[in-house]
All heavy atoms as an XYZ file, in Angstrom:
965
protein
N     102.641    -67.784    125.182
C     102.537    -67.196    123.851
C     101.812    -65.983    123.981
O     100.785    -65.948    124.572
C     101.955    -68.238    122.898
C     101.739    -67.567    121.642
S     101.379    -68.398    120.188
C     100.495    -69.597    120.057
N     102.321    -64.886    123.354
C     101.627    -63.603    123.443
C     100.367    -63.675    122.628
O     100.169    -64.507    121.748
C     102.580    -62.611    122.774
C     103.517    -63.534    121.949
C     103.586    -64.788    122.648
N      99.509    -62.759    122.890
C      98.131    -62.707    122.208
C      98.224    -61.988    120.868
O      97.193    -61.824    120.195
N      99.362    -61.389    120.501
C      99.507    -60.690    119.305
C     101.001    -60.771    118.780
O     101.834    -61.093    119.454
C      99.163    -59.210    119.464
C     100.033    -58.511    120.381
C     101.173    -57.805    119.895
C      99.841    -58.489    121.755
C     101.975    -57.112    120.763
C     100.609    -57.754    122.651
C     101.738    -57.150    122.078
O     102.550    -56.453    122.924
N     101.051    -60.547    117.462
C     102.362    -60.402    116.846
C     102.425    -59.059    116.135
O     101.515    -58.769    115.419
C     102.608    -61.528    115.788
O     102.549    -62.729    116.463
C     103.927    -61.400    115.094
N     103.474    -58.347    116.348
C     103.615    -57.029    115.715
C     104.742    -57.160    114.631
O     105.728    -57.801    114.801
C     104.135    -55.963    116.701
N     104.442    -56.583    113.423
C     105.442    -56.504    112.375
C     105.895    -55.137    112.417
O     105.177    -54.103    112.428
C     104.740    -56.833    110.990
C     105.741    -56.615    109.816
C     104.175    -58.245    110.998
N     107.232    -54.897    112.426
C     107.909    -53.569    112.657
C     108.666    -53.257    111.378
O     109.161    -54.103    110.689
C     108.769    -53.574    113.855
C     107.909    -53.739    115.183
C     108.849    -53.698    116.359
O     110.043    -54.042    116.322
N     108.272    -53.413    117.481
N     108.757    -51.935    111.144
C     109.678    -51.430    110.043
C     111.066    -51.370    110.670
O     111.361    -51.666    111.780
C     109.133    -50.212    109.421
C     109.211    -49.020    110.458
O     109.828    -49.039    111.525
O     108.535    -47.952    110.149
N     111.957    -50.930    109.709
C     113.403    -50.834    110.227
C     113.657    -49.955    111.297
O     114.714    -50.152    112.057
C     114.321    -50.408    109.003
N     112.803    -48.975    111.548
C     112.930    -47.989    112.619
C     112.242    -48.488    113.954
O     112.357    -47.842    114.913
C     112.346    -46.696    112.258
N     111.681    -49.710    113.855
C     111.077    -50.260    115.091
C     109.604    -49.875    115.229
O     109.026    -50.096    116.236
N     109.094    -49.162    114.240
C     107.690    -48.748    114.379
C     106.763    -49.871    113.867
O     106.973    -50.525    112.938
C     107.507    -47.492    113.446
C     106.048    -47.058    113.390
C     105.916    -45.864    112.404
C     104.517    -45.427    112.240
N     104.315    -44.507    111.074
N     105.665    -50.120    114.665
C     104.721    -51.125    114.307
C     103.966    -50.736    113.105
O     103.391    -49.671    113.013
C     103.701    -51.409    115.494
C     104.297    -52.111    116.630
O     105.401    -52.677    116.611
N     103.608    -52.120    117.799
N     103.973    -51.694    112.076
C     103.180    -51.344    110.823
C     102.061    -52.345    110.696
O     101.119    -51.978    109.892
C     104.096    -51.345    109.543
C     105.172    -50.321    109.635
C     104.842    -52.723    109.470
N     102.108    -53.492    111.351
C     100.989    -54.471    111.267
C     100.841    -55.150    112.600
O     101.839    -55.315    113.405
C     101.354    -55.418    110.164
N      99.637    -55.474    112.901
C      99.345    -56.289    114.141
C      98.456    -57.433    113.819
O      97.443    -57.264    113.196
C      98.656    -55.253    115.201
C      98.427    -55.836    116.591
C      99.801    -55.953    117.252
C      97.609    -54.842    117.328
N      98.822    -58.578    114.324
C      98.053    -59.790    114.191
C      97.613    -60.168    115.625
O      98.483    -60.271    116.471
C      98.986    -60.936    113.599
C      99.432    -60.540    112.252
C      98.069    -62.271    113.591
C     100.606    -61.414    111.749
N      96.275    -60.284    115.828
C      95.794    -60.665    117.099
C      95.420    -62.230    117.014
O      94.734    -62.644    116.190
C      94.563    -59.909    117.457
C      94.799    -58.387    117.680
C      93.523    -57.558    117.898
O      92.434    -58.215    118.098
O      93.636    -56.408    117.939
N      96.110    -62.977    117.887
C      95.879    -64.349    117.873
C      94.769    -64.675    118.836
O      94.928    -64.850    120.007
C      97.179    -65.074    118.346
C      98.226    -64.892    117.414
C      99.410    -64.177    117.540
C      98.296    -65.414    116.030
N     100.182    -64.144    116.477
C      99.596    -64.911    115.487
C      97.517    -66.193    115.272
C      99.935    -65.298    114.192
C      97.975    -66.483    114.055
C      99.094    -66.024    113.443
N      93.577    -64.660    118.352
C      92.335    -65.093    119.069
C      91.690    -66.251    118.381
O      92.283    -66.746    117.407
C      91.435    -63.903    119.120
C      91.279    -63.198    117.800
C      90.685    -61.701    117.865
O      90.566    -61.265    118.910
N      90.357    -61.240    116.705
N      90.556    -66.651    118.777
C      89.920    -67.822    118.168
C      89.846    -67.574    116.633
O      90.140    -68.585    115.874
C      88.482    -68.034    118.638
C      87.807    -69.166    118.121
C      86.428    -69.519    118.696
C      85.917    -70.769    118.049
N      84.552    -71.066    118.582
N      89.482    -66.447    116.105
C      89.617    -66.014    114.737
C      90.620    -64.985    114.635
O      90.363    -63.796    114.911
C      88.162    -65.554    114.184
C      87.123    -66.540    114.075
C      85.786    -65.874    113.709
C      87.407    -67.671    113.061
N      91.867    -65.348    114.223
C      92.889    -64.330    114.204
C      92.589    -63.160    113.354
O      91.923    -63.329    112.372
C      94.119    -65.116    113.559
C      93.803    -66.492    113.791
C      92.352    -66.683    113.808
N      93.043    -61.993    113.841
C      92.738    -60.686    113.106
C      93.980    -60.028    112.735
O      95.036    -60.207    113.321
C      91.846    -59.807    114.069
N      93.872    -59.255    111.663
C      95.008    -58.478    111.088
C      94.685    -57.032    110.941
O      93.535    -56.758    110.489
C      95.503    -59.104    109.708
C      96.640    -58.342    109.151
C      94.360    -59.203    108.793
C      97.942    -58.592    109.690
N      95.639    -56.170    111.082
C      95.423    -54.805    110.670
C      96.779    -54.288    110.224
O      97.818    -54.525    110.878
C      94.967    -53.895    111.870
C      94.848    -52.448    111.438
C      94.391    -51.605    112.631
O      94.300    -52.068    113.805
O      94.093    -50.367    112.386
N      96.873    -53.640    109.113
C      98.095    -53.020    108.574
C      97.847    -51.562    108.416
O      96.948    -51.187    107.534
C      98.620    -53.685    107.208
C      98.734    -55.126    107.410
C      99.889    -53.024    106.771
C      99.190    -55.895    106.183
N      98.456    -50.710    109.202
C      98.218    -49.268    109.251
C      98.221    -48.699    107.885
O      99.074    -48.651    107.136
C      99.188    -48.574    110.160
C      99.070    -49.060    111.565
C     100.018    -48.351    112.453
N     100.082    -49.160    113.682
C     100.035    -48.573    114.876
N     100.086    -47.326    115.075
N     100.082    -49.335    115.958
N      96.990    -47.975    107.696
C      96.872    -47.237    106.442
C      96.667    -48.029    105.185
O      96.519    -47.456    104.105
N      96.621    -49.315    105.232
C      96.534    -50.157    104.109
C      95.379    -51.214    104.258
O      94.745    -51.443    103.217
C      97.908    -50.951    103.831
C      99.060    -50.026    103.514
S     100.444    -51.077    103.260
C     101.769    -49.866    103.808
N      95.342    -51.849    105.268
C      94.349    -52.949    105.523
C      93.661    -52.733    106.883
O      94.326    -52.751    107.858
C      95.080    -54.361    105.547
C      94.079    -55.483    105.803
C      95.842    -54.640    104.227
N      92.343    -52.388    106.743
C      91.633    -52.256    108.000
C      91.474    -53.460    108.787
O      91.676    -54.573    108.223
C      90.230    -51.667    107.505
C      90.130    -52.275    106.101
C      91.451    -52.282    105.547
N      91.295    -53.359    110.042
C      91.245    -54.588    110.882
C      90.152    -55.529    110.477
O      88.991    -55.181    110.159
C      90.964    -54.168    112.361
C      90.997    -55.354    113.410
C      90.967    -54.814    114.784
C      91.127    -56.072    115.705
N      90.965    -55.690    117.082
N      90.537    -56.797    110.256
C      89.575    -57.787    109.814
C      90.150    -59.200    110.191
O      91.361    -59.299    110.513
C      89.348    -57.730    108.329
C      90.626    -57.855    107.492
C      90.372    -57.433    106.041
O      89.845    -58.210    105.282
N      90.907    -56.252    105.753
N      89.320    -60.228    109.959
C      89.896    -61.618    110.208
C      90.857    -61.940    109.230
O      90.684    -61.669    108.028
C      88.659    -62.551    110.277
C      87.841    -62.437    111.436
N      86.464    -62.197    111.273
C      88.011    -62.443    112.829
C      85.890    -62.053    112.466
N      86.796    -62.268    113.303
N      91.902    -62.655    109.627
C      92.988    -63.147    108.666
C      92.339    -63.926    107.603
O      92.651    -63.832    106.406
C      94.079    -63.895    109.456
C      95.055    -64.585    108.514
C      94.838    -62.954    110.380
N      91.366    -64.841    107.952
C      90.747    -65.747    106.866
C      89.996    -64.921    105.918
O      89.792    -65.350    104.779
C      89.923    -66.735    107.485
C      88.688    -66.281    108.229
S      87.929    -67.659    109.088
C      86.178    -67.509    108.304
N      89.591    -63.702    106.183
C      88.930    -62.806    105.277
C      89.964    -62.156    104.392
O      89.793    -62.032    103.179
C      88.051    -61.665    106.034
O      87.146    -62.364    106.842
C      87.342    -60.842    105.012
N      91.005    -61.627    105.056
C      92.070    -60.925    104.245
C      92.833    -61.839    103.378
O      93.094    -61.538    102.151
C      93.065    -60.179    105.111
C      94.087    -59.399    104.504
C      93.820    -58.386    103.559
C      95.470    -59.447    104.552
N      95.061    -57.815    103.111
C      96.022    -58.519    103.705
C      96.301    -60.296    105.333
C      97.408    -58.362    103.587
C      97.671    -60.147    105.178
C      98.179    -59.203    104.311
N      93.193    -63.045    103.774
C      93.866    -64.060    102.962
C      92.911    -65.209    102.638
O      93.034    -66.331    103.052
C      95.124    -64.589    103.680
C      96.237    -63.676    103.789
C      97.406    -64.252    104.703
C      96.805    -63.314    102.393
N      91.823    -64.769    101.898
C      90.727    -65.696    101.670
C      91.117    -66.803    100.786
O      91.594    -66.581     99.640
C      89.591    -64.900    100.988
C      88.346    -65.640    100.841
C      87.112    -64.711    100.297
N      87.469    -63.985     99.208
C      87.918    -62.602     99.137
N      87.968    -61.961    100.363
N      88.149    -62.011     98.061
N      90.901    -68.076    101.160
C      91.095    -69.273    100.421
C      90.088    -69.347     99.319
O      88.897    -69.249     99.567
C      91.124    -70.480    101.365
C      91.568    -71.740    100.849
C      93.000    -71.640    100.384
C      91.461    -72.799    102.000
N      90.501    -69.675     98.085
C      89.586    -69.879     96.934
C      88.710    -71.089     97.210
O      89.132    -72.062     98.007
C      90.350    -69.973     95.609
O      91.060    -71.160     95.633
N      87.631    -71.137     96.550
C      86.623    -72.227     96.723
C      87.210    -73.587     96.361
O      86.979    -74.609     96.982
C      85.364    -72.001     95.903
O      85.664    -71.782     94.522
N      88.168    -73.632     95.402
C      88.820    -74.912     94.976
C      90.155    -75.052     95.775
O      90.856    -76.035     95.462
C      88.967    -74.987     93.499
C      89.943    -73.913     92.989
O      90.430    -73.081     93.698
N      90.138    -73.989     91.684
N      90.481    -74.057     96.744
C      91.602    -74.282     97.612
C      92.909    -74.261     96.921
O      93.889    -74.702     97.446
C      91.452    -75.529     98.513
C      90.073    -75.580     99.335
C      90.011    -76.746    100.111
N      90.879    -76.806    101.231
C      90.771    -76.244    102.419
N      89.606    -75.542    102.608
N      91.635    -76.285    103.331
N      93.030    -73.561     95.724
C      94.243    -73.568     95.016
C      94.940    -72.227     95.047
O      96.016    -72.096     94.451
C      94.047    -74.083     93.588
C      93.243    -73.035     92.721
O      92.744    -72.125     93.225
O      93.217    -73.242     91.514
N      94.397    -71.196     95.688
C      95.014    -69.932     95.822
C      94.386    -69.122     96.959
O      93.312    -69.572     97.459
C      94.815    -69.093     94.506
O      93.467    -68.896     94.246
N      94.910    -68.017     97.275
C      94.369    -67.068     98.266
C      94.338    -65.739     97.629
O      95.246    -65.238     97.094
C      95.206    -67.057     99.499
C      95.218    -68.317    100.383
C      95.957    -68.209    101.683
N      95.815    -69.465    102.428
C      94.871    -69.710    103.288
N      93.900    -68.819    103.508
N      94.870    -70.886    103.948
N      93.174    -65.064     97.960
C      93.061    -63.633     97.521
C      93.467    -62.666     98.671
O      93.201    -63.011     99.812
C      91.592    -63.387     97.146
N      94.030    -61.601     98.321
C      94.480    -60.615     99.339
C      94.135    -59.228     98.699
O      94.366    -58.994     97.539
C      95.965    -60.688     99.594
C      96.682    -59.686    100.362
S      98.419    -60.002    100.608
C      99.114    -59.096     99.269
N      93.480    -58.394     99.504
C      93.143    -57.035     99.141
C      93.996    -56.015     99.875
O      93.957    -56.066    101.113
C      91.665    -56.790     99.185
C      91.235    -55.512     98.492
C      89.758    -55.395     98.475
O      89.054    -56.336     98.054
O      89.235    -54.289     98.758
N      94.632    -55.083     99.170
C      95.308    -53.971     99.885
C      94.978    -52.670     99.172
O      95.123    -52.584     97.966
C      96.901    -54.182     99.674
C      97.604    -53.070    100.295
C      97.307    -55.489    100.354
N      94.394    -51.695     99.952
C      94.022    -50.418     99.394
C      92.985    -50.700     98.253
O      93.137    -49.866     97.249
C      95.162    -49.628     98.976
C      96.078    -49.114    100.063
C      97.059    -48.080     99.574
N      98.223    -47.881    100.518
C      99.348    -48.426    100.201
N      99.647    -49.009     99.110
N     100.374    -48.157    101.086
N      92.138    -51.600     98.257
C      91.189    -51.844     97.262
C      91.622    -52.530     95.998
O      90.872    -52.686     95.089
N      92.877    -52.981     95.944
C      93.364    -53.735     94.904
C      93.617    -55.154     95.239
O      94.032    -55.446     96.386
C      94.835    -53.117     94.491
C      95.420    -53.937     93.254
C      94.693    -51.687     94.106
N      93.152    -56.077     94.277
C      93.249    -57.453     94.613
C      94.515    -58.132     94.061
O      95.011    -57.727     92.988
C      92.061    -58.178     93.992
C      90.752    -57.915     94.687
C      89.719    -58.998     94.245
C      88.498    -58.688     95.173
N      87.518    -59.721     95.011
N      95.012    -58.934     94.887
C      96.227    -59.790     94.653
C      95.903    -61.303     94.987
O      95.068    -61.501     95.716
C      97.393    -59.222     95.463
C      97.721    -57.804     95.157
C      97.191    -56.892     96.038
C      98.557    -57.475     94.332
C      97.434    -55.445     95.827
C      98.879    -56.101     94.013
C      98.321    -55.137     94.858
O      98.484    -53.828     94.680
N      96.808    -62.139     94.424
C      96.543    -63.554     94.526
C      97.848    -64.282     94.935
O      98.812    -64.076     94.161
C      95.865    -64.194     93.319
C      94.490    -63.671     93.051
C      94.293    -62.598     92.235
C      93.376    -64.241     93.677
C      92.993    -62.081     92.008
C      92.159    -63.688     93.482
C      91.930    -62.669     92.630
N      97.730    -65.040     95.956
C      98.891    -66.008     96.296
C      98.616    -67.279     95.723
O      97.576    -67.883     95.992
C      99.064    -66.121     97.760
C      99.544    -64.921     98.470
C      98.856    -63.865     99.225
C     100.952    -64.464     98.638
N      99.606    -62.991     99.632
C     100.905    -63.335     99.394
C     102.128    -64.992     98.111
C     102.145    -62.562     99.612
C     103.309    -64.321     98.426
C     103.288    -63.159     99.156
N      99.573    -67.823     94.872
C      99.245    -69.037     94.116
C     100.467    -70.011     94.282
O     101.634    -69.638     93.894
C      99.160    -68.791     92.607
C      98.788    -70.090     91.860
C      97.966    -67.798     92.352
N     100.268    -71.193     94.830
C     101.325    -72.118     94.961
C     101.807    -72.606     93.487
O     100.990    -72.911     92.647
C     100.845    -73.323     95.746
C      99.573    -72.754     96.361
C      99.046    -71.731     95.479
N     103.185    -72.620     93.318
C     103.774    -73.067     92.027
C     104.996    -73.836     92.377
O     105.931    -73.297     92.846
C     104.130    -71.908     91.160
C     102.997    -71.114     90.568
C     102.415    -71.769     89.380
N     101.421    -70.933     88.823
C     100.125    -71.177     88.733
N      99.679    -72.309     89.201
N      99.221    -70.348     88.149
N     105.002    -75.182     92.133
C     106.113    -75.994     92.417
C     106.533    -75.861     93.891
O     105.659    -76.128     94.699
C     107.355    -75.834     91.577
C     106.939    -76.019     90.000
O     106.311    -77.020     89.756
O     107.355    -75.248     89.117
N     107.743    -75.324     94.216
C     108.092    -75.111     95.548
C     108.039    -73.748     96.108
O     108.644    -73.313     97.076
C     109.573    -75.639     95.691
C     109.728    -77.109     95.416
C     111.117    -77.630     95.661
C     111.202    -79.181     95.391
N     112.483    -79.704     95.684
N     107.326    -72.895     95.349
C     107.169    -71.447     95.777
C     105.627    -71.176     95.957
O     104.766    -71.953     95.476
C     107.740    -70.508     94.701
O     107.017    -70.595     93.509
C     109.094    -70.792     94.493
N     105.394    -70.027     96.575
C     104.058    -69.466     96.584
C     104.228    -68.060     95.991
O     105.066    -67.215     96.562
C     103.467    -69.321     98.009
C     103.548    -70.664     98.717
C     102.094    -68.718     97.993
C     103.053    -70.657    100.191
N     103.594    -67.862     94.840
C     103.813    -66.614     94.115
C     102.654    -65.672     94.340
O     101.521    -66.022     94.395
C     103.954    -66.887     92.569
C     105.146    -67.656     92.257
O     106.159    -67.673     93.131
N     105.118    -68.494     91.161
N     102.924    -64.336     94.334
C     101.999    -63.308     94.495
C     101.826    -62.582     93.168
O     102.838    -62.233     92.502
C     102.425    -62.251     95.547
C     101.509    -60.981     95.722
C     100.095    -61.508     96.282
C     102.129    -60.019     96.723
N     100.596    -62.409     92.682
C     100.329    -61.819     91.456
C      99.260    -60.677     91.667
O      98.357    -60.826     92.501
C      99.648    -62.690     90.426
C     100.546    -63.889     90.044
C     100.585    -65.141     90.708
C     101.566    -63.774     89.005
C     101.294    -66.123     90.353
C     102.439    -64.773     88.731
C     102.347    -66.009     89.415
O     103.158    -67.000     89.059
N      99.446    -59.564     90.947
C      98.379    -58.573     90.920
C      97.317    -58.947     89.965
O      97.592    -59.414     88.830
C      99.010    -57.247     90.515
N      96.018    -58.893     90.342
C      94.949    -59.309     89.462
C      94.837    -58.249     88.366
O      95.250    -57.034     88.435
C      93.695    -59.237     90.216
N      94.517    -58.740     87.170
C      94.369    -57.893     85.945
C      93.191    -58.450     85.098
O      93.121    -59.610     84.823
C      95.618    -57.846     85.095
O      95.382    -57.177     83.964
N      92.290    -57.544     84.667
C      91.169    -58.001     83.797
C      91.532    -57.896     82.355
O      90.883    -58.248     81.484
C      89.971    -57.246     84.130
O      90.132    -55.836     84.036
N      92.712    -57.122     82.072
C      93.073    -56.826     80.673
C      94.231    -57.600     80.131
O      94.401    -57.784     78.960
C      93.396    -55.352     80.547
O      94.481    -55.020     81.421
C      92.189    -54.417     80.862
N      95.037    -58.221     80.947
C      96.256    -58.953     80.589
C      96.631    -60.037     81.644
O      96.041    -60.061     82.606
C      97.408    -58.007     80.110
C      97.799    -57.063     81.168
N      98.489    -57.450     82.325
C      97.572    -55.793     81.312
C      98.743    -56.387     83.110
N      98.185    -55.352     82.564
N      97.663    -60.645     81.341
C      98.274    -61.697     82.289
C      98.506    -60.989     83.599
O      99.154    -59.986     83.668
C      99.546    -62.196     81.646
O      99.386    -62.740     80.351
C     100.121    -63.347     82.534
N      98.227    -61.691     84.707
C      98.556    -61.202     86.051
C      99.977    -60.878     86.249
O     100.864    -61.508     85.567
C      98.136    -62.289     86.980
C      97.117    -63.116     86.194
C      97.480    -63.002     84.751
N     100.288    -59.755     86.931
C     101.670    -59.299     87.112
C     102.290    -60.014     88.329
O     101.689    -59.903     89.372
C     101.714    -57.724     87.343
O     101.010    -57.146     86.197
C     103.098    -57.238     87.368
N     103.463    -60.626     88.142
C     104.255    -61.186     89.175
C     104.602    -60.060     90.122
O     105.252    -59.065     89.669
C     105.465    -61.967     88.689
C     106.291    -62.507     89.774
C     105.995    -63.675     90.376
C     107.439    -61.830     90.148
C     106.903    -64.177     91.299
C     108.315    -62.354     91.107
C     107.949    -63.487     91.733
N     104.457    -60.321     91.358
C     104.773    -59.345     92.414
C     105.855    -59.800     93.524
O     106.650    -59.055     94.002
C     103.548    -58.788     93.184
C     102.478    -58.216     92.290
S     103.040    -56.787     91.343
C     102.540    -55.549     92.443
N     105.736    -61.120     93.866
C     106.589    -61.610     94.874
C     106.540    -63.134     94.908
O     105.668    -63.702     94.293
C     106.235    -61.092     96.235
N     107.494    -63.753     95.594
C     107.394    -65.212     95.727
C     108.058    -65.597     97.105
O     108.979    -64.924     97.618
C     108.041    -66.049     94.670
S     109.804    -66.004     94.604
N     107.518    -66.673     97.692
C     107.981    -67.272     99.011
C     108.663    -68.548     98.648
O     107.950    -69.357     97.957
C     106.817    -67.399     99.982
C     106.028    -66.133    100.289
C     107.411    -68.109    101.354
C     104.817    -66.273    101.088
N     109.756    -68.822     99.180
C     110.498    -70.021     98.938
C     111.176    -70.541    100.216
O     111.629    -69.651    100.932
C     111.464    -69.931     97.769
C     112.114    -71.170     97.307
O     111.591    -72.331     97.636
N     113.182    -71.024     96.624
N     111.258    -71.726    100.446
C     111.964    -72.305    101.540
C     113.408    -72.855    101.006
O     113.288    -73.645    100.079
C     111.283    -73.436    102.230
C     110.106    -72.972    103.146
C     109.492    -74.104    103.881
N     108.365    -73.609    104.715
C     108.492    -73.461    106.070
N     109.673    -73.727    106.633
N     107.503    -72.962    106.725
N     114.503    -72.385    101.518
C     115.694    -72.737    101.059
C     116.691    -72.892    102.211
O     116.831    -71.956    103.023
C     116.283    -71.781    100.068
N     117.389    -74.017    102.342
C     118.383    -74.122    103.404
C     117.919    -73.816    104.781
O     118.595    -73.127    105.549
C     119.699    -73.330    103.031
C     120.265    -73.702    101.741
O     120.303    -74.797    101.382
N     120.696    -72.691    101.029
N     116.707    -74.321    105.152
C     116.117    -74.000    106.447
C     115.632    -72.678    106.746
O     115.252    -72.280    107.797
N     115.605    -71.840    105.689
C     115.150    -70.454    105.820
C     113.973    -70.194    104.842
O     113.753    -70.920    103.941
C     116.227    -69.467    105.449
N     113.159    -69.232    105.242
C     112.066    -68.731    104.364
C     112.536    -67.533    103.589
O     112.981    -66.633    104.244
C     110.783    -68.433    105.219
C     110.300    -69.700    105.833
C     109.780    -67.817    104.309
C     109.236    -69.369    106.939
N     112.517    -67.614    102.305
C     113.115    -66.443    101.493
C     111.845    -65.785    100.818
O     111.091    -66.528    100.155
C     114.080    -67.033    100.450
C     114.558    -65.968     99.548
C     115.262    -67.756    101.056
N     111.773    -64.575    101.005
C     110.753    -63.729    100.336
C     111.442    -62.815     99.274
O     112.243    -62.021     99.709
C     109.941    -62.893    101.345
C     108.936    -61.830    100.796
C     107.853    -62.613    100.008
C     108.344    -61.003    101.916
N     111.100    -62.938     98.021
C     111.555    -62.161     97.049
C     110.485    -61.221     96.538
O     109.397    -61.712     96.166
C     112.099    -62.896     95.835
C     113.366    -63.726     96.179
C     113.821    -64.567     94.979
C     114.993    -65.491     95.419
N     115.371    -66.315     94.325
N     110.757    -59.894     96.572
C     109.714    -58.892     96.183
C     110.207    -58.161     94.931
O     111.224    -57.627     94.896
C     109.372    -57.950     97.266
C     108.999    -58.682     98.692
C     108.393    -56.842     96.890
C     108.876    -57.793     99.800
N     109.243    -58.163     93.908
C     109.599    -57.461     92.602
C     109.574    -55.992     92.799
O     108.768    -55.475     93.595
C     108.539    -57.910     91.572
N     110.242    -55.210     91.973
C     110.250    -53.828     92.021
C     108.832    -53.252     91.898
O     108.436    -52.226     92.505
C     111.155    -53.405     90.823
C     112.089    -54.456     90.667
C     111.273    -55.792     90.913
N     107.999    -53.926     91.078
C     106.599    -53.489     90.944
C     105.861    -53.497     92.166
O     105.007    -52.590     92.527
C     105.893    -54.418     89.851
C     106.358    -54.273     88.440
C     107.545    -55.035     88.185
O     108.109    -55.795     89.137
O     108.084    -54.986     86.996
N     106.171    -54.469     93.061
C     105.469    -54.577     94.380
C     105.964    -53.426     95.264
O     105.127    -52.860     96.065
C     105.752    -55.910     94.979
N     107.227    -53.176     95.249
C     107.721    -52.024     96.025
C     107.069    -50.806     95.597
O     106.717    -49.950     96.455
C     109.303    -51.922     95.894
C     109.969    -53.305     96.460
S     109.685    -53.504     98.265
C     110.643    -52.253     98.941
N     107.042    -50.579     94.366
C     106.412    -49.242     93.814
C     105.007    -49.199     94.129
O     104.450    -48.073     94.349
C     106.596    -49.144     92.286
C     107.982    -48.974     91.823
N     108.834    -47.988     92.255
C     108.760    -49.789     91.123
C     110.038    -48.081     91.687
N     110.093    -49.161     90.901
N     104.360    -50.302     94.236
C     102.888    -50.314     94.634
C     102.630    -50.227     96.164
O     101.546    -50.233     96.648
C     102.241    -51.590     94.149
N     103.772    -50.138     96.922
C     103.715    -50.025     98.418
C     103.253    -51.296     99.096
O     102.614    -51.229    100.187
N     103.738    -52.360     98.548
C     103.307    -53.696     99.139
C     104.314    -54.273    100.051
O     104.182    -55.472    100.411
C     102.947    -54.718     97.996
C     101.832    -54.368     97.116
C     101.640    -55.335     95.981
C     100.553    -54.333     97.994
N     105.349    -53.611    100.465
C     106.314    -54.198    101.318
C     105.679    -54.779    102.626
O     105.886    -55.999    102.887
C     107.480    -53.292    101.672
C     108.537    -53.798    102.582
C     109.299    -54.943    101.959
C     109.558    -52.692    102.963
N     105.032    -53.979    103.307
C     104.496    -54.395    104.687
C     103.398    -55.500    104.514
O     103.465    -56.559    105.174
C     103.957    -53.241    105.504
C     104.949    -52.264    105.843
C     105.378    -51.137    104.799
O     104.832    -51.263    103.671
O     106.038    -50.226    105.137
N     102.466    -55.326    103.487
C     101.456    -56.387    103.356
C     102.063    -57.722    102.862
O     101.632    -58.790    103.321
C     100.491    -55.814    102.308
C     100.657    -54.336    102.420
C     102.122    -54.168    102.772
N     103.074    -57.637    102.113
C     103.699    -58.846    101.546
C     104.460    -59.601    102.709
O     104.348    -60.821    102.772
C     104.586    -58.549    100.341
O     103.785    -57.873     99.375
C     105.204    -59.770     99.803
N     105.209    -58.873    103.496
C     105.907    -59.475    104.619
C     104.918    -60.019    105.602
O     105.142    -61.194    106.073
C     106.838    -58.441    105.264
C     108.013    -58.056    104.375
C     107.293    -58.935    106.652
C     108.841    -56.866    104.783
N     103.859    -59.372    105.856
C     102.898    -59.815    106.834
C     102.192    -61.044    106.300
O     102.024    -62.056    106.976
C     101.829    -58.654    107.109
O     102.487    -57.576    107.619
C     100.843    -59.157    108.176
N     101.845    -61.025    105.057
C     101.209    -62.263    104.396
C     102.142    -63.529    104.402
O     101.715    -64.558    104.695
C     100.657    -61.935    102.973
N     103.320    -63.227    104.154
C     104.390    -64.236    104.127
C     104.470    -64.834    105.492
O     104.441    -66.082    105.634
C     105.792    -63.751    103.777
S     107.127    -64.866    103.868
N     104.527    -64.034    106.572
C     104.548    -64.601    107.918
C     103.384    -65.437    108.146
O     103.524    -66.579    108.687
C     104.633    -63.460    108.867
C     104.469    -63.896    110.308
C     105.537    -64.430    110.970
C     103.257    -63.723    111.014
C     105.353    -64.878    112.300
C     103.156    -64.140    112.264
C     104.138    -64.738    112.937
N     102.136    -64.898    107.846
C     100.898    -65.707    108.114
C     100.837    -66.949    107.354
O     100.354    -68.016    107.869
C      99.765    -64.853    107.744
C      99.428    -63.733    108.748
C      98.465    -62.769    108.120
C      98.945    -64.258    110.081
N     101.360    -66.978    106.075
C     101.320    -68.207    105.265
C     102.350    -69.247    105.744
O     102.158    -70.479    105.476
C     101.633    -67.933    103.862
C     100.440    -67.027    103.137
C     100.980    -66.543    101.807
C      99.217    -67.861    103.034
N     103.381    -68.796    106.400
C     104.469    -69.711    106.819
C     104.539    -70.019    108.363
O     105.380    -70.757    108.784
C     105.843    -69.136    106.366
C     105.935    -69.009    104.880
C     105.840    -70.372    104.149
O     106.667    -71.294    104.486
N     105.022    -70.528    103.182
N     103.681    -69.433    109.147
C     103.752    -69.480    110.659
C     103.288    -70.779    111.218
O     103.638    -71.084    112.333
C     102.952    -68.359    111.254
S     101.144    -68.538    111.154
N     102.701    -71.627    110.380
C     102.293    -72.958    110.886
C     100.962    -72.938    111.627
O     100.566    -74.081    112.089
N     100.361    -71.841    111.879
C      99.104    -71.807    112.577
C      97.920    -71.857    111.523
O      98.094    -71.526    110.371
C      98.967    -70.468    113.309
C      99.990    -70.509    114.450
C      99.683    -69.497    115.472
N      98.441    -69.609    116.114
C      98.056    -68.954    117.267
N      98.959    -68.206    117.788
N      96.901    -69.098    117.716
N      96.790    -72.345    111.988
C      95.622    -72.384    111.027
C      95.053    -71.047    111.021
O      94.525    -70.463    111.978
C      94.591    -73.372    111.610
C      93.395    -73.560    110.796
O      93.227    -72.862    109.746
N      92.500    -74.419    111.150
N      95.150    -70.393    109.853
C      94.561    -69.058    109.574
C      93.127    -69.172    108.996
O      92.607    -68.177    108.730
C      95.493    -68.187    108.777
C      95.726    -68.789    107.412
C      96.833    -68.000    109.477
C      96.467    -67.918    106.389
N      92.660    -70.350    108.797
C      91.273    -70.475    108.272
C      90.252    -70.939    109.334
O      89.310    -71.563    108.928
C      91.341    -71.453    107.012
C      92.276    -71.014    105.970
O      92.068    -69.878    105.523
O      93.078    -71.721    105.507
N      90.444    -70.635    110.499
C      89.514    -71.056    111.571
C      88.291    -70.282    111.456
O      88.162    -69.210    111.248
C      90.234    -70.849    112.944
C      91.374    -71.559    113.202
C      92.016    -71.343    114.521
O      91.258    -71.140    115.489
N      93.217    -71.435    114.690
């Protein structure tokens, strides 16, 4: 098994790198500085959601029924739905809202989806 996983864009350029070490690390170029995965996808104290920060903005992954939904944090109104992960017919389906695309969240959302569905313990 390789010591890292690269997430690439459509042109084959690496946009994110996950280092599989005792404490897995993540870096997303220009968006998320290198840090431990368990810090970037921090599990809440009651273990019912995960916080994710991209370019200084907080987002939350929250399990709902058979999906894991991504919301943008908001102190003034209801959190904004940004994406959801669903398993269907043996596949992992990631749906990304236009708001997430406009916010430049494609690469972080794909990377987080991979980490949340890879089957490895990211909270070591």
